[in-house]
PASEBA-1860 file (N, C-alpha, C; in nm, 3 decimals):
! residues 290
1> MRAGQIRT> 0.855/0.193/-5.683/0.983/0.237/-5.628/0.967/0.371/-5.558 ~ 1.052/0.393/-5.457/1.049/0.520/-5.386/1.079/0.636/-5.480 ~ 1.164/0.611/-5.580/1.204/0.716/-5.673/1.097/0.743/-5.779 ~ 0.999/0.654/-5.791/0.894/0.673/-5.889/0.938/0.646/-6.031 ~ 1.045/0.568/-6.048/1.099/0.539/-6.181/1.143/0.395/-6.188 ~ 1.170/0.348/-6.309/1.226/0.215/-6.327/1.363/0.228/-6.390 ~ 1.447/0.128/-6.366/1.583/0.134/-6.418/1.585/0.107/-6.567 ~ 1.671/0.178/-6.637/1.697/0.152/-6.778/1.848/0.136/-6.796
9> GASIRGFM> 1.890/0.084/-6.911/2.033/0.077/-6.938/2.085/-0.066/-6.932 ~ 2.217/-0.077/-6.934/2.283/-0.207/-6.940/2.266/-0.283/-6.809 ~ 2.283/-0.413/-6.817/2.265/-0.499/-6.701/2.392/-0.502/-6.615 ~ 2.374/-0.548/-6.492/2.486/-0.571/-6.402/2.531/-0.715/-6.421 ~ 2.657/-0.734/-6.455/2.710/-0.866/-6.484/2.791/-0.921/-6.367 ~ 2.809/-1.050/-6.365/2.894/-1.114/-6.265/3.037/-1.129/-6.312 ~ 3.074/-1.059/-6.418/3.209/-1.064/-6.474/3.232/-0.934/-6.549 ~ 3.358/-0.907/-6.584/3.393/-0.789/-6.661/3.402/-0.823/-6.810
17> PDQHREFF> 3.329/-0.752/-6.896/3.350/-0.769/-7.040/3.493/-0.729/-7.076 ~ 3.540/-0.776/-7.187/3.678/-0.746/-7.228/3.704/-0.596/-7.237 ~ 3.605/-0.518/-7.285/3.629/-0.375/-7.297/3.646/-0.308/-7.161 ~ 3.581/-0.360/-7.057/3.600/-0.307/-6.923/3.739/-0.344/-6.871 ~ 3.780/-0.466/-6.894/3.913/-0.510/-6.849/4.021/-0.426/-6.916 ~ 4.005/-0.399/-7.044/4.102/-0.318/-7.117/4.101/-0.173/-7.068 ~ 3.982/-0.123/-7.037/3.969/0.015/-6.988/4.042/0.033/-6.856 ~ 4.021/-0.058/-6.761/4.091/-0.047/-6.634/4.242/-0.046/-6.653
25> GLLPYVFV> 4.290/-0.121/-6.750/4.433/-0.127/-6.776/4.492/0.001/-6.828 ~ 4.409/0.091/-6.879/4.458/0.218/-6.934/4.463/0.330/-6.829 ~ 4.399/0.308/-6.714/4.382/0.416/-6.617/4.507/0.442/-6.533 ~ 4.542/0.569/-6.511/4.652/0.602/-6.418/4.603/0.625/-6.275 ~ 4.471/0.622/-6.254/4.414/0.641/-6.120/4.280/0.568/-6.114 ~ 4.237/0.539/-5.993/4.111/0.470/-5.972/4.058/0.511/-5.835 ~ 3.928/0.498/-5.815/3.865/0.534/-5.688/3.804/0.408/-5.627 ~ 3.831/0.387/-5.498/3.786/0.264/-5.433/3.720/0.294/-5.300
33> ATADESGW> 3.638/0.199/-5.257/3.568/0.207/-5.129/3.584/0.076/-5.055 ~ 3.620/0.086/-4.928/3.619/-0.030/-4.840/3.546/0.011/-4.712 ~ 3.549/-0.076/-4.611/3.488/-0.044/-4.482/3.593/-0.054/-4.373 ~ 3.587/0.038/-4.275/3.682/0.032/-4.165/3.642/-0.078/-4.067 ~ 3.713/-0.087/-3.955/3.690/-0.198/-3.862/3.551/-0.195/-3.799 ~ 3.486/-0.080/-3.800/3.350/-0.071/-3.747/3.245/-0.091/-3.855 ~ 3.287/-0.116/-3.980/3.195/-0.136/-4.090/3.155/-0.010/-4.162 ~ 3.219/0.102/-4.128/3.183/0.230/-4.189/3.256/0.247/-4.322
41> PLATMLGA> 3.185/0.279/-4.431/3.252/0.297/-4.560/3.357/0.407/-4.555 ~ 3.459/0.391/-4.637/3.566/0.490/-4.650/3.610/0.493/-4.795 ~ 3.614/0.614/-4.852/3.648/0.632/-4.993/3.789/0.688/-5.008 ~ 3.858/0.645/-5.114/3.990/0.700/-5.141/4.021/0.693/-5.290 ~ 4.133/0.752/-5.325/4.184/0.751/-5.462/4.319/0.681/-5.462 ~ 4.339/0.591/-5.556/4.469/0.527/-5.575/4.523/0.571/-5.710 ~ 4.647/0.612/-5.714/4.706/0.657/-5.839/4.849/0.611/-5.852 ~ 4.888/0.579/-5.972/5.026/0.536/-5.995/5.067/0.576/-6.136
49> RSGFIHSS> 5.031/0.495/-6.230/5.069/0.516/-6.370/4.976/0.431/-6.455 ~ 4.963/0.464/-6.579/4.882/0.380/-6.668/4.940/0.239/-6.672 ~ 4.853/0.142/-6.658/4.898/0.003/-6.660/4.916/-0.057/-6.522 ~ 4.891/0.020/-6.416/4.909/-0.038/-6.283/4.794/-0.133/-6.245 ~ 4.685/-0.130/-6.323/4.576/-0.227/-6.307/4.578/-0.320/-6.428 ~ 4.565/-0.448/-6.404/4.554/-0.541/-6.516/4.467/-0.659/-6.475 ~ 4.417/-0.729/-6.577/4.320/-0.836/-6.555/4.364/-0.963/-6.626 ~ 4.378/-1.070/-6.550/4.419/-1.197/-6.609/4.299/-1.278/-6.659
57> DPVTLRFD> 4.179/-1.247/-6.610/4.058/-1.315/-6.653/3.939/-1.225/-6.620 ~ 3.818/-1.258/-6.665/3.704/-1.168/-6.650/3.657/-1.141/-6.507 ~ 3.709/-1.215/-6.409/3.667/-1.191/-6.271/3.784/-1.153/-6.180 ~ 3.894/-1.107/-6.241/4.012/-1.073/-6.162/4.068/-0.938/-6.204 ~ 4.095/-0.852/-6.104/4.167/-0.727/-6.126/4.286/-0.724/-6.031 ~ 4.402/-0.698/-6.087/4.524/-0.686/-6.007/4.565/-0.538/-6.003 ~ 4.594/-0.487/-5.883/4.638/-0.349/-5.862/4.783/-0.352/-5.817 ~ 4.874/-0.305/-5.901/5.015/-0.301/-5.865/5.047/-0.170/-5.794
65> TTAASSDP> 4.975/-0.145/-5.688/4.997/-0.028/-5.603/4.921/-0.051/-5.475 ~ 4.944/0.033/-5.377/4.864/0.032/-5.256/4.844/0.176/-5.213 ~ 4.768/0.197/-5.107/4.742/0.333/-5.062/4.866/0.392/-4.997 ~ 4.874/0.525/-4.998/4.984/0.595/-4.931/4.979/0.567/-4.782 ~ 5.094/0.577/-4.717/5.102/0.546/-4.573/5.014/0.638/-4.490 ~ 4.984/0.757/-4.539/4.899/0.851/-4.465/4.750/0.829/-4.486 ~ 4.714/0.738/-4.576/4.574/0.718/-4.610/4.504/0.638/-4.500 ~ 4.394/0.690/-4.443/4.324/0.615/-4.337/4.263/0.485/-4.384
73> IIPSLIAG> 4.262/0.460/-4.515/4.206/0.334/-4.565/4.301/0.216/-4.551 ~ 4.428/0.244/-4.522/4.531/0.139/-4.517/4.489/0.017/-4.433 ~ 4.439/0.034/-4.310/4.402/-0.084/-4.230/4.289/-0.167/-4.292 ~ 4.215/-0.108/-4.385/4.102/-0.179/-4.446/4.141/-0.259/-4.569 ~ 4.260/-0.239/-4.620/4.305/-0.313/-4.738/4.365/-0.445/-4.692 ~ 4.276/-0.540/-4.665/4.316/-0.671/-4.615/4.243/-0.779/-4.693 ~ 4.301/-0.897/-4.695/4.239/-1.008/-4.766/4.101/-1.038/-4.707 ~ 4.005/-1.062/-4.796/3.869/-1.091/-4.755/3.779/-0.970/-4.748
81> QDIGILGI> 3.836/-0.850/-4.752/3.759/-0.727/-4.741/3.681/-0.700/-4.868 ~ 3.553/-0.660/-4.853/3.476/-0.614/-4.968/3.532/-0.483/-5.019 ~ 3.522/-0.461/-5.151/3.576/-0.339/-5.211/3.488/-0.296/-5.328 ~ 3.464/-0.167/-5.338/3.396/-0.109/-5.453/3.495/-0.033/-5.537 ~ 3.481/-0.039/-5.668/3.581/0.017/-5.760/3.511/0.103/-5.864 ~ 3.558/0.225/-5.879/3.512/0.313/-5.985/3.631/0.346/-6.075 ~ 3.626/0.293/-6.196/3.724/0.331/-6.297/3.666/0.444/-6.379 ~ 3.732/0.558/-6.380/3.679/0.674/-6.452/3.795/0.749/-6.517
89> DLSTRRRN> 3.777/0.782/-6.642/3.873/0.863/-6.715/3.811/1.001/-6.730 ~ 3.856/1.095/-6.647/3.796/1.228/-6.649/3.819/1.300/-6.781 ~ 3.919/1.260/-6.857/3.948/1.329/-6.983/3.852/1.288/-7.095 ~ 3.788/1.172/-7.081/3.699/1.122/-7.186/3.555/1.101/-7.138 ~ 3.532/1.117/-7.008/3.402/1.094/-6.944/3.359/0.948/-6.949 ~ 3.450/0.857/-6.966/3.415/0.717/-6.964/3.431/0.664/-6.822 ~ 3.338/0.580/-6.778/3.350/0.521/-6.644/3.284/0.384/-6.639 ~ 3.342/0.295/-6.559/3.289/0.163/-6.532/3.302/0.136/-6.383
97> RANGHIAH> 3.207/0.062/-6.329/3.209/0.028/-6.188/3.215/-0.123/-6.169 ~ 3.271/-0.162/-6.057/3.280/-0.304/-6.023/3.286/-0.314/-5.871 ~ 3.251/-0.431/-5.822/3.274/-0.459/-5.680/3.312/-0.605/-5.663 ~ 3.367/-0.636/-5.547/3.412/-0.771/-5.520/3.477/-0.777/-5.384 ~ 3.575/-0.865/-5.370/3.649/-0.872/-5.244/3.798/-0.887/-5.273 ~ 3.878/-0.843/-5.178/4.024/-0.855/-5.192/4.062/-1.000/-5.169 ~ 4.110/-1.065/-5.273/4.144/-1.207/-5.266/4.286/-1.229/-5.217 ~ 4.374/-1.132/-5.244/4.515/-1.148/-5.207/4.577/-1.010/-5.193
105> IDDAGFTV> 4.667/-0.996/-5.098/4.740/-0.870/-5.082/4.886/-0.901/-5.050 ~ 4.976/-0.819/-5.103/5.119/-0.837/-5.077/5.185/-0.700/-5.077 ~ 5.315/-0.697/-5.068/5.386/-0.569/-5.057/5.373/-0.485/-5.184 ~ 5.347/-0.548/-5.297/5.342/-0.476/-5.424/5.202/-0.429/-5.461 ~ 5.100/-0.481/-5.394/4.964/-0.443/-5.430/4.864/-0.545/-5.382 ~ 4.751/-0.555/-5.454/4.647/-0.649/-5.413/4.567/-0.694/-5.535 ~ 4.497/-0.806/-5.518/4.417/-0.866/-5.625/4.272/-0.873/-5.579 ~ 4.180/-0.836/-5.668/4.038/-0.835/-5.637/3.965/-0.940/-5.720
113> KIHQSFGN> 3.879/-1.016/-5.653/3.788/-1.108/-5.720/3.657/-1.034/-5.744 ~ 3.618/-1.020/-5.869/3.503/-0.939/-5.906/3.372/-1.016/-5.885 ~ 3.274/-0.948/-5.822/3.140/-1.004/-5.806/3.042/-0.944/-5.905 ~ 3.053/-0.811/-5.928/2.961/-0.741/-6.016/3.037/-0.638/-6.098 ~ 2.988/-0.613/-6.220/3.053/-0.517/-6.309/2.947/-0.454/-6.398 ~ 2.956/-0.322/-6.417/2.860/-0.255/-6.506/2.914/-0.121/-6.550 ~ 2.866/-0.074/-6.663/2.905/0.056/-6.715/2.813/0.165/-6.663 ~ 2.859/0.289/-6.675/2.783/0.406/-6.632/2.779/0.508/-6.745
121> CAKYIQRR> 2.676/0.593/-6.742/2.667/0.699/-6.842/2.769/0.809/-6.811 ~ 2.785/0.900/-6.905/2.888/1.005/-6.892/2.836/1.134/-6.832 ~ 2.712/1.135/-6.783/2.653/1.258/-6.730/2.732/1.315/-6.613 ~ 2.739/1.447/-6.608/2.791/1.525/-6.494/2.941/1.506/-6.469 ~ 3.012/1.448/-6.565/3.157/1.433/-6.551/3.225/1.553/-6.617 ~ 3.299/1.630/-6.537/3.375/1.743/-6.590/3.508/1.689/-6.646 ~ 3.540/1.729/-6.767/3.661/1.675/-6.829/3.786/1.747/-6.775 ~ 3.882/1.665/-6.735/4.012/1.713/-6.690/4.120/1.618/-6.737
129> EAHPTRRT> 4.235/1.674/-6.769/4.351/1.594/-6.807/4.443/1.584/-6.686 ~ 4.486/1.461/-6.654/4.574/1.438/-6.540/4.720/1.433/-6.585 ~ 4.806/1.504/-6.511/4.949/1.507/-6.539/5.023/1.462/-6.414 ~ 5.092/1.347/-6.418/5.163/1.300/-6.299/5.261/1.404/-6.248 ~ 5.268/1.417/-6.116/5.356/1.515/-6.055/5.400/1.466/-5.919 ~ 5.507/1.523/-5.869/5.553/1.493/-5.733/5.515/1.610/-5.644 ~ 5.441/1.582/-5.540/5.401/1.685/-5.446/5.463/1.657/-5.309 ~ 5.474/1.761/-5.230/5.517/1.746/-5.091/5.392/1.726/-5.006
137> SGGLEAFY> 5.377/1.606/-4.951/5.258/1.575/-4.873/5.264/1.643/-4.738 ~ 5.149/1.695/-4.695/5.141/1.761/-4.565/5.098/1.669/-4.454 ~ 5.097/1.538/-4.479/5.058/1.443/-4.377/4.908/1.434/-4.362 ~ 4.864/1.385/-4.246/4.724/1.357/-4.221/4.670/1.445/-4.109 ~ 4.558/1.513/-4.137/4.491/1.594/-4.035/4.353/1.534/-4.012 ~ 4.329/1.483/-3.892/4.199/1.425/-3.859/4.110/1.529/-3.791 ~ 3.979/1.519/-3.814/3.886/1.613/-3.752/3.749/1.546/-3.740 ~ 3.660/1.608/-3.662/3.527/1.554/-3.641/3.417/1.651/-3.682
145> SLDSAARA> 3.454/1.768/-3.727/3.357/1.865/-3.778/3.426/1.948/-3.885 ~ 3.348/2.004/-3.975/3.403/2.080/-4.086/3.458/2.213/-4.039 ~ 3.579/2.246/-4.082/3.635/2.377/-4.053/3.617/2.466/-4.176 ~ 3.664/2.589/-4.167/3.644/2.684/-4.277/3.714/2.638/-4.404 ~ 3.830/2.575/-4.391/3.903/2.528/-4.509/3.826/2.416/-4.579 ~ 3.768/2.325/-4.501/3.690/2.216/-4.560/3.566/2.271/-4.629 ~ 3.499/2.366/-4.565/3.379/2.424/-4.627/3.414/2.497/-4.757 ~ 3.527/2.564/-4.757/3.569/2.635/-4.878/3.596/2.537/-4.991
153> QISKADTI> 3.660/2.425/-4.960/3.688/2.326/-5.064/3.558/2.266/-5.117 ~ 3.464/2.237/-5.028/3.336/2.180/-5.069/3.258/2.279/-5.156 ~ 3.262/2.407/-5.118/3.181/2.507/-5.189/3.225/2.526/-5.334 ~ 3.351/2.498/-5.366/3.398/2.516/-5.503/3.405/2.385/-5.582 ~ 3.367/2.274/-5.516/3.377/2.143/-5.581/3.274/2.129/-5.694 ~ 3.316/2.067/-5.803/3.223/2.029/-5.909/3.220/1.878/-5.927 ~ 3.294/1.806/-5.842/3.306/1.661/-5.852/3.326/1.604/-5.712 ~ 3.250/1.500/-5.677/3.275/1.426/-5.554/3.262/1.277/-5.583
161> FVASRSRA> 3.316/1.196/-5.493/3.308/1.051/-5.505/3.246/0.998/-5.377 ~ 3.154/0.901/-5.392/3.070/0.858/-5.280/3.083/0.708/-5.259 ~ 3.116/0.669/-5.136/3.124/0.527/-5.098/3.002/0.488/-5.017 ~ 2.943/0.373/-5.050/2.829/0.320/-4.975/2.843/0.169/-4.970 ~ 2.754/0.108/-4.890/2.758/-0.039/-4.882/2.616/-0.093/-4.869 ~ 2.598/-0.217/-4.912/2.469/-0.283/-4.900/2.437/-0.310/-4.754 ~ 2.310/-0.316/-4.723/2.269/-0.348/-4.586/2.305/-0.493/-4.555 ~ 2.315/-0.523/-4.428/2.347/-0.659/-4.385/2.236/-0.755/-4.424
169> GLSHHAGM> 2.275/-0.881/-4.451/2.176/-0.984/-4.479/2.146/-1.008/-4.625 ~ 2.222/-0.944/-4.715/2.196/-0.963/-4.858/2.285/-1.071/-4.920 ~ 2.351/-1.149/-4.838/2.438/-1.260/-4.881/2.532/-1.217/-4.993 ~ 2.530/-1.288/-5.105/2.628/-1.262/-5.211/2.603/-1.130/-5.282 ~ 2.487/-1.067/-5.262/2.462/-0.938/-5.325/2.518/-0.823/-5.242 ~ 2.560/-0.851/-5.120/2.612/-0.745/-5.034/2.750/-0.702/-5.080 ~ 2.788/-0.581/-5.044/2.922/-0.537/-5.079/2.933/-0.387/-5.082 ~ 3.049/-0.339/-5.125/3.079/-0.197/-5.131/3.048/-0.142/-5.270
177> DMSHRGGR> 3.026/-0.011/-5.274/3.003/0.056/-5.401/3.074/0.191/-5.400 ~ 3.128/0.229/-5.513/3.194/0.358/-5.529/3.131/0.429/-5.648 ~ 3.084/0.551/-5.626/3.016/0.623/-5.733/3.066/0.766/-5.743 ~ 3.016/0.836/-5.843/3.058/0.972/-5.875/2.936/1.063/-5.878 ~ 2.953/1.186/-5.832/2.850/1.288/-5.845/2.917/1.415/-5.897 ~ 2.848/1.487/-5.986/2.905/1.609/-6.041/2.800/1.717/-6.057 ~ 2.845/1.840/-6.062/2.758/1.955/-6.082/2.843/2.079/-6.098 ~ 2.778/2.192/-6.112/2.853/2.317/-6.118/2.904/2.353/-5.979
185> PGFIRTVG> 3.016/2.428/-5.970/3.063/2.470/-5.838/2.950/2.538/-5.760 ~ 2.928/2.490/-5.638/2.815/2.537/-5.560/2.700/2.439/-5.558 ~ 2.716/2.322/-5.625/2.606/2.225/-5.626/2.593/2.153/-5.492 ~ 2.696/2.164/-5.408/2.687/2.112/-5.271/2.685/2.230/-5.175 ~ 2.588/2.231/-5.086/2.579/2.335/-4.983/2.615/2.274/-4.848 ~ 2.687/2.349/-4.766/2.713/2.306/-4.629/2.632/2.393/-4.534 ~ 2.568/2.327/-4.441/2.496/2.394/-4.332/2.547/2.333/-4.203 ~ 2.631/2.409/-4.133/2.696/2.352/-4.016/2.785/2.236/-4.056
193> NILMVPDF> 2.752/2.118/-4.004/2.833/2.000/-4.031/2.766/1.907/-4.134 ~ 2.672/1.962/-4.209/2.593/1.882/-4.303/2.619/1.927/-4.446 ~ 2.640/1.829/-4.534/2.646/1.854/-4.678/2.508/1.826/-4.737 ~ 2.458/1.918/-4.817/2.333/1.899/-4.889/2.368/1.868/-5.035 ~ 2.335/1.747/-5.080/2.378/1.698/-5.211/2.255/1.672/-5.299 ~ 2.241/1.743/-5.411/2.127/1.716/-5.500/2.145/1.583/-5.573 ~ 2.034/1.519/-5.603/2.037/1.396/-5.681/1.980/1.426/-5.818 ~ 2.070/1.447/-5.913/2.031/1.475/-6.051/1.992/1.345/-6.123
201> GGNRYYNT> 1.909/1.358/-6.226/1.868/1.241/-6.302/1.988/1.171/-6.364 ~ 1.997/1.038/-6.345/2.112/0.964/-6.396/2.071/0.839/-6.469 ~ 2.144/0.728/-6.442/2.120/0.604/-6.516/2.011/0.517/-6.454 ~ 1.956/0.561/-6.340/1.844/0.493/-6.274/1.880/0.355/-6.219 ~ 2.007/0.333/-6.191/2.042/0.211/-6.118/2.007/0.226/-5.970 ~ 2.025/0.346/-5.917/2.000/0.377/-5.775/2.084/0.291/-5.681 ~ 2.205/0.258/-5.725/2.295/0.180/-5.639/2.323/0.254/-5.508 ~ 2.360/0.381/-5.520/2.399/0.457/-5.402/2.281/0.483/-5.311
209> LGNFLGEP> 2.171/0.534/-5.366/2.055/0.562/-5.283/1.996/0.433/-5.226 ~ 1.996/0.327/-5.303/1.947/0.199/-5.253/2.029/0.151/-5.135 ~ 2.160/0.167/-5.145/2.246/0.129/-5.032/2.216/0.215/-4.910 ~ 2.202/0.346/-4.931/2.178/0.435/-4.818/2.043/0.408/-4.750 ~ 1.946/0.355/-4.822/1.819/0.320/-4.760/1.837/0.215/-4.651 ~ 1.922/0.117/-4.677/1.943/0.010/-4.580/2.060/0.031/-4.488 ~ 2.157/0.112/-4.529/2.278/0.138/-4.451/2.312/0.285/-4.468 ~ 2.274/0.371/-4.372/2.291/0.515/-4.388/2.433/0.566/-4.369
217> RGSVLLID> 2.524/0.480/-4.329/2.663/0.525/-4.315/2.728/0.534/-4.452 ~ 2.801/0.642/-4.476/2.866/0.660/-4.605/2.996/0.736/-4.593 ~ 3.058/0.758/-4.708/3.185/0.832/-4.713/3.189/0.914/-4.840 ~ 3.248/1.031/-4.831/3.262/1.121/-4.946/3.409/1.159/-4.961 ~ 3.457/1.157/-5.083/3.594/1.198/-5.116/3.587/1.320/-5.208 ~ 3.665/1.424/-5.174/3.676/1.542/-5.258/3.822/1.568/-5.291 ~ 3.848/1.606/-5.416/3.982/1.642/-5.462/3.984/1.793/-5.486 ~ 4.082/1.861/-5.431/4.109/1.998/-5.473/4.201/1.989/-5.594
225> FDSGDLLQ> 4.145/2.011/-5.711/4.221/1.990/-5.835/4.331/2.094/-5.855 ~ 4.331/2.200/-5.775/4.438/2.300/-5.784/4.555/2.265/-5.691 ~ 4.524/2.235/-5.566/4.630/2.212/-5.467/4.670/2.066/-5.453 ~ 4.582/1.975/-5.496/4.607/1.833/-5.475/4.565/1.783/-5.339 ~ 4.500/1.867/-5.259/4.451/1.825/-5.127/4.333/1.730/-5.143 ~ 4.327/1.630/-5.055/4.216/1.536/-5.051/4.140/1.551/-4.921 ~ 4.008/1.548/-4.929/3.921/1.541/-4.811/3.850/1.407/-4.814 ~ 3.864/1.331/-4.707/3.793/1.204/-4.693/3.700/1.217/-4.573
233> LQGLVTIH> 3.571/1.208/-4.597/3.470/1.231/-4.494/3.388/1.105/-4.471 ~ 3.350/1.082/-4.347/3.252/0.980/-4.312/3.132/1.049/-4.251 ~ 3.013/0.997/-4.278/2.895/1.062/-4.224/2.770/0.978/-4.239 ~ 2.660/1.029/-4.183/2.530/0.964/-4.187/2.442/1.031/-4.291 ~ 2.377/0.950/-4.372/2.298/1.000/-4.485/2.148/0.990/-4.455 ~ 2.077/1.095/-4.491/1.930/1.095/-4.493/1.885/1.134/-4.632 ~ 1.801/1.051/-4.692/1.748/1.081/-4.826/1.619/1.159/-4.811 ~ 1.610/1.272/-4.879/1.492/1.357/-4.875/1.412/1.335/-5.003
241> WNDQVELE> 1.325/1.234/-4.998/1.252/1.193/-5.116/1.148/1.295/-5.158 ~ 1.079/1.350/-5.059/0.962/1.432/-5.089/0.979/1.580/-5.059 ~ 1.091/1.618/-4.998/1.114/1.759/-4.970/1.131/1.835/-5.101 ~ 1.065/1.945/-5.113/1.075/2.023/-5.237/1.217/2.077/-5.252 ~ 1.274/2.059/-5.370/1.407/2.111/-5.399/1.400/2.187/-5.530 ~ 1.406/2.317/-5.519/1.396/2.403/-5.637/1.534/2.426/-5.697 ~ 1.590/2.316/-5.740/1.725/2.316/-5.796/1.715/2.251/-5.933 ~ 1.745/2.325/-6.036/1.727/2.274/-6.172/1.800/2.142/-6.192
249> GAERWWSF> 1.728/2.043/-6.242/1.787/1.912/-6.270/1.780/1.815/-6.155 ~ 1.751/1.862/-6.033/1.750/1.775/-5.916/1.613/1.709/-5.900 ~ 1.614/1.577/-5.881/1.490/1.502/-5.859/1.461/1.485/-5.711 ~ 1.563/1.497/-5.629/1.555/1.485/-5.483/1.690/1.528/-5.429 ~ 1.711/1.517/-5.299/1.844/1.548/-5.245/1.869/1.461/-5.123 ~ 1.994/1.454/-5.083/2.029/1.382/-4.961/2.126/1.462/-4.878 ~ 2.114/1.447/-4.748/2.203/1.517/-4.656/2.307/1.419/-4.602 ~ 2.424/1.472/-4.577/2.538/1.394/-4.530/2.592/1.464/-4.407
257> EVTSGWRR> 2.566/1.409/-4.290/2.610/1.469/-4.164/2.747/1.413/-4.126 ~ 2.848/1.496/-4.133/2.986/1.453/-4.110/3.005/1.408/-3.966 ~ 3.063/1.290/-3.949/3.097/1.239/-3.817/3.248/1.234/-3.794 ~ 3.323/1.224/-3.902/3.470/1.225/-3.892/3.527/1.254/-4.030 ~ 3.652/1.296/-4.032/3.714/1.326/-4.160/3.864/1.340/-4.150 ~ 3.927/1.343/-4.267/4.072/1.356/-4.276/4.105/1.449/-4.392 ~ 4.202/1.535/-4.371/4.257/1.620/-4.476/4.399/1.573/-4.503 ~ 4.429/1.548/-4.630/4.564/1.507/-4.669/4.613/1.606/-4.773
265> RGACPFEW> 4.694/1.698/-4.729/4.741/1.806/-4.816/4.842/1.752/-4.917 ~ 4.820/1.788/-5.044/4.913/1.747/-5.150/4.917/1.598/-5.175 ~ 4.811/1.525/-5.137/4.815/1.379/-5.148/4.783/1.328/-5.288 ~ 4.721/1.411/-5.372/4.689/1.367/-5.509/4.814/1.378/-5.596 ~ 4.859/1.268/-5.658/4.985/1.270/-5.733/4.971/1.320/-5.877 ~ 4.872/1.405/-5.901/4.850/1.458/-6.036/4.823/1.608/-6.029 ~ 4.867/1.677/-6.135/4.817/1.811/-6.162/4.708/1.796/-6.269 ~ 4.613/1.889/-6.270/4.497/1.873/-6.356/4.476/1.995/-6.444
273> SFIDYSPA> 4.447/1.969/-6.571/4.410/2.075/-6.665/4.262/2.063/-6.694 ~ 4.185/2.167/-6.659/4.042/2.165/-6.684/4.015/2.178/-6.834 ~ 3.922/2.098/-6.884/3.885/2.102/-7.026/3.748/2.166/-7.043 ~ 3.645/2.103/-6.988/3.511/2.162/-6.998/3.414/2.090/-6.904 ~ 3.299/2.153/-6.885/3.193/2.093/-6.808/3.112/1.999/-6.895 ~ 3.055/1.899/-6.833/2.962/1.812/-6.903/2.841/1.894/-6.949 ~ 2.790/1.869/-7.071/2.667/1.937/-7.113/2.553/1.917/-7.014 ~ 2.547/1.797/-6.952/2.442/1.772/-6.852/2.463/1.861/-6.729
281> TLRTGIWA> 2.587/1.883/-6.691/2.616/1.969/-6.577/2.566/2.110/-6.601 ~ 2.585/2.161/-6.722/2.548/2.299/-6.753/2.396/2.320/-6.750 ~ 2.322/2.212/-6.746/2.176/2.224/-6.738/2.125/2.213/-6.595 ~ 2.217/2.211/-6.497/2.176/2.198/-6.358/2.196/2.329/-6.283 ~ 2.129/2.340/-6.169/2.139/2.460/-6.087/2.235/2.442/-5.971 ~ 2.255/2.549/-5.895/2.340/2.545/-5.776/2.262/2.607/-5.661 ~ 2.296/2.564/-5.540/2.226/2.610/-5.421/2.238/2.761/-5.404 ~ 2.352/2.816/-5.440/2.375/2.959/-5.416/2.277/3.048/-5.491
289> QL> 2.210/2.994/-5.592/2.114/3.074/-5.670/1.978/3.085/-5.602 ~ 1.955/3.004/-5.497/1.824/3.006/-5.432/1.807/3.129/-5.347
END
């Protein structure tokens, strides 16, 4: 393998175990990835209330919500579209991932047919408690390069969400993926229009990096947990397998060159209470220390 390691941990299933189905049903928010009309991944957050996701059988997830009207992902939520799903409870560090396709959509929400399902370890998840709130949305601001406000938000981030997709030609194995990355504030560095993202040791599935090897287009979602602002970025990824990275805990790094983005002020429908950093996070370094 390019990473010089082999995968360990639980298997990827073609269905959701009961505990995964029950877990999704408890979540008040979820993170999803689809592709726009050009095939470029796009990441977003959907939030409503606990119980807005439910499962009638091991290969079906129903979402009784849809994206906000200002969300650029709206045109991509159509029947037949591939979708990646990350269910994560930031208060408990529990997370499960799934992917599939949108089997049905209506005014109240959409239904997903699951293709793959698997659990993830709790590493690098910062614990936060979500409190539903009503915010005044500032609408949608589109851009093609990072401004000072975007760089400031990235520089203080300790959590990001990453959308990727399988390369073409993988038949039933192809699809979208939604994943999580975490570190101490400053674990992402911006140089011009490029994000430098360390790859800390994880569960060794390499779903995200494997996707980026065959399809370098990706998307990154950042939440400002104080203001509720969301940044949704699209960009091109280069994996730096052999470049020396003197960053504690990092096995390699990848760069994300922003090609387009959107800022949605006050779009997150939750206020957040910080609890603590993951013990794994506290063992990692930040770029600013170099």
